[in-house]
C-alpha positions in Angstrom: -7.1 -15.4 -3.9 -4.8 -14.9 -7.1 -7.7 -13.0 -8.7 -7.6 -10.3 -6.2 -3.9 -10.1 -6.0 -3.2 -10.1 -9.7 -4.5 -6.6 -10.8 -1.9 -4.7 -8.7 0.8 -7.2 -9.4 0.2 -7.1 -13.1 0.4 -3.3 -13.2 3.8 -3.4 -11.4 4.9 -6.2 -13.9 3.9 -4.1 -16.8 5.5 -1.0 -15.4 8.9 -2.8 -15.3 8.7 -3.5 -19.0 8.6 0.4 -19.7 11.9 2.1 -20.9 11.7 4.4 -17.8 9.5 2.5 -15.1 8.0 4.1 -12.2 9.0 1.3 -9.7 11.3 -0.9 -11.8 10.1 -4.1 -9.9 11.8 -7.0 -11.5 10.4 -9.6 -9.0 6.8 -8.4 -10.0 7.5 -9.3 -13.6 8.9 -12.6 -12.8 6.2 -13.6 -10.4 3.4 -12.4 -12.8 5.1 -14.4 -15.5 4.7 -17.5 -13.5 1.2 -16.8 -12.6 0.1 -15.9 -15.9 2.5 -16.3 -19.0 0.4 -14.1 -21.3 -0.2 -11.2 -18.7 1.5 -8.7 -20.7 -0.8 -8.8 -23.8 -2.8 -5.7 -22.7 -1.7 -2.1 -22.5 -0.2 -0.5 -19.5 -2.5 1.7 -17.4 -5.6 0.6 -19.5 -7.4 0.8 -16.2 -7.2 3.4 -13.3 -6.5 0.7 -10.7 -3.4 -0.4 -12.4 -1.6 3.0 -12.9 -2.8 4.2 -9.4 -1.4 1.2 -7.7 2.0 1.7 -9.3 2.0 5.4 -8.3 0.8 4.7 -4.8 3.5 2.0 -4.3 6.2 4.5 -5.4 5.1 6.9 -2.7 5.2 4.3 0.0 8.6 3.2 -1.2 10.0 6.8 -1.1 8.7 7.4 2.5 10.0 4.1 3.7 13.4 4.9 2.4 13.2 8.4 4.1 12.3 6.8 7.4 15.0 4.0 7.2 17.7 6.5 6.4 16.9 8.3 9.6 16.2 5.1 11.7 18.5 2.5 10.5 17.6 0.3 13.6 13.9 0.3 12.9 11.4 -2.6 12.7 9.1 -2.4 9.6 5.6 -3.7 9.6 4.1 -4.1 6.1 0.5 -4.9 6.8 -1.5 -6.4 4.0 1.6 -7.0 1.9 -0.1 -9.2 -0.7 2.7 -10.2 -3.3 4.3 -6.9 -3.2 8.1 -7.1 -3.2 8.8 -3.8 -1.3 11.3 -5.2 1.0 13.4 -6.4 -2.1 12.9 -3.0 -3.9 14.1 -1.1 -0.8 16.8 -3.6 0.3 17.1 -2.3 3.8 20.2 -2.8 6.0 20.8 -5.8 8.1 20.1 -3.6 11.1 16.4 -3.2 10.1 14.0 -6.0 10.8 11.3 -6.3 8.3 7.9 -8.1 8.9 5.5 -8.8 5.9 1.9 -9.7 7.3 -1.1 -11.0 5.4 -3.7 -13.8 5.5 -2.0 -17.3 5.7 -3.0 -18.1 2.1 -1.3 -15.1 0.9 1.8 -15.9 3.0 1.8 -19.3 1.3 1.9 -17.7 -2.1 4.7 -15.4 -1.1 6.7 -18.5 0.2 6.1 -20.1 -3.2 6.9 -17.2 -5.6 9.3 -14.9 -3.7 12.7 -15.3 -2.0 13.6 -15.1 1.4 16.3 -13.0 3.0 18.0 -12.3 6.4 16.2 -10.2 9.0 12.9 -10.8 7.1 9.9 -12.4 8.6 6.6 -13.7 7.1 3.5 -13.5 9.4 0.2 -15.3 8.3 -2.5 -13.6 10.2 -5.5 -11.3 9.8 -4.4 -7.7 10.5 -7.2 -7.3 13.1 -6.0 -10.2 15.2 -3.5 -8.3 17.0 -1.6 -11.2 18.5 0.8 -10.7 15.6 2.2 -7.6 17.3 3.6 -9.9 20.1 6.1 -11.1 17.5 7.5 -7.7 16.7 10.6 -6.5 18.8 9.7 -3.4 21.0 11.8 -0.6 22.1 12.9 0.5 18.6 11.5 3.0 16.0 8.8 1.4 14.0 7.5 2.1 10.6 4.0 0.7 9.7 3.1 0.5 6.0 -0.5 -0.3 5.1 -1.0 0.0 1.3 -4.4 -0.6 0.1 -5.7 -1.9 3.5 -7.3 0.8 5.6 -10.4 1.4 3.4 -11.2 -2.3 3.5 -11.3 -2.3 7.4 -14.2 -1.0 9.5 -13.4 2.3 11.1 -13.3 0.5 14.5 -10.8 -2.0 13.3 -8.7 0.7 11.6 -8.5 2.6 14.8 -7.8 -0.4 16.9 -4.8 -1.4 14.8 -3.4 2.0 14.6 -3.6 2.9 18.2 -2.3 -0.6 19.1 0.9 0.1 17.1 1.3 3.4 18.5 0.9 2.1 22.1 3.6 -0.6 21.3 6.6 1.3 20.2 8.5 4.5 21.5 8.5 6.4 18.2 7.7 5.8 14.7 5.7 6.6 11.5 2.3 5.2 10.0 1.9 5.4 6.3 -1.4 4.4 4.7 -3.9 5.4 2.1 -7.5 6.4 2.6 -10.7 7.2 0.7 -13.3 9.8 1.0 -16.6 9.2 2.7 -18.4 9.4 -0.7 -16.0 6.8 -2.2 -16.6 4.5 0.7 -20.3 4.7 0.4 -20.6 4.4 -3.4 -17.9 1.5 -3.5 -20.7 -1.2 -3.4 -21.8 -0.1 -6.8 -18.4 0.2 -8.5 -18.3 -2.4 -11.1 -14.5 -3.1 -10.6 -14.9 -3.3 -6.9 -17.6 -5.9 -7.4 -15.5 -7.9 -9.9 -12.8 -8.2 -7.3 -14.9 -8.2 -4.1 -13.2 -5.1 -3.1 -15.9 -2.9 -1.2 -14.6 -0.2 1.0 -15.8 -0.2 4.6 -14.6 3.2 5.9 -13.7 6.5 4.4 -12.5 10.0 5.7 -13.1 13.4 4.1 -10.2 14.8 6.4 -7.8 12.0 7.2 -5.6 14.4 9.2 -8.4 14.2 11.8 -7.2 10.5 12.4 -4.4 12.1 14.7 -7.3 12.6 17.3 -7.3 8.7 17.6 -4.2 8.8 19.9 -2.6 11.7 21.8 0.8 10.7 20.4 -0.3 10.7 16.8 0.8 13.9 14.6 -0.3 14.2 11.0 2.7 14.5 9.0 1.2 15.3 5.5 0.0 13.5 2.4 1.1 12.7 -1.2 -1.1 13.4 -4.3 -2.9 10.5 -5.9 -5.4 11.2 -8.6 -3.5 14.6 -9.3 -0.1 12.9 -9.0 2.7 14.4 -11.1 4.0 11.0 -11.6 0.6 9.8 -12.7 0.2 12.8 -15.3 3.7 12.3 -16.6 3.5 8.4 -17.1 -0.1 7.9 -18.0 -1.3 7.5 -21.8 -2.7 10.6 -23.3 -6.3 9.2 -23.2 -5.9 8.7 -19.3 -4.2 11.9 -18.7 -7.2 13.8 -20.4 -9.6 11.7 -18.4 -7.8 12.6 -15.1 -7.5 16.2 -15.9 -11.3 16.5 -16.5 -12.2 14.5 -13.5 -9.8 16.4 -11.2 -11.7 19.5 -12.0 -14.3 18.0 -9.4 -12.7 18.4 -5.9 -14.6 15.3 -4.9 -12.7 13.2 -7.3 -9.4 14.7 -6.7 -9.6 14.2 -3.1 -11.2 10.7 -3.3 -8.0 8.9 -2.6 -5.3 10.2 -0.3 -1.8 8.8 0.7 -1.1 9.9 4.3 1.5 9.7 7.0 1.5 10.3 10.7 4.4 10.4 13.2 4.4 9.5 16.9 
């Protein structure tokens, strides 16, 4: 379990050691140090997955802050939370009820390494076992964050989770990332994916079309990923050069998308 969680956590921890970090996640550094005291021996952003994860997390943080500023009485469902400390980075007001959900083994790790706080609940469950929705208060604006989750679900499961959330609340926003159809189909041959048992199970060339999954869904836009200005500003020169060359290919530039929908 720690093997699959560590790469993203390590990237956030290393980011926090930079003079001008992207996230500034102090807890990520503390937890990573407990998991692996020598975690910081390598270079920051030596791999694409590390830097991309930090840039992606910053987008979701910013979108969550925007939503909660407009809906201070919201409920937040952070699906597939892993060891991410988003609730502590954002520090929502007490009028917000925040739910972090992941497999029971991951929740046990969170209880071991991360603090608790008021109006914050951990749920140990598979995302696709929708009984967890019964634990979320209804009748309030809802924010669903699913970072690094949807590509690992089947399309049928992704659709069932998303439409069930929309059905359960009067208004809200869904924030998640997707990969292209070609990235999905070729992920089984990706050496990094094989190393961490991280094969994609769905992909979409036009994620805005997912609004057709429910009559209340409205596509609200996307944030850049592989051509992110933040990525280009923070990456080492060698990584920037690689991305500039790869981004000349539209298939690569659009292979990872960070999207949001309103309802």
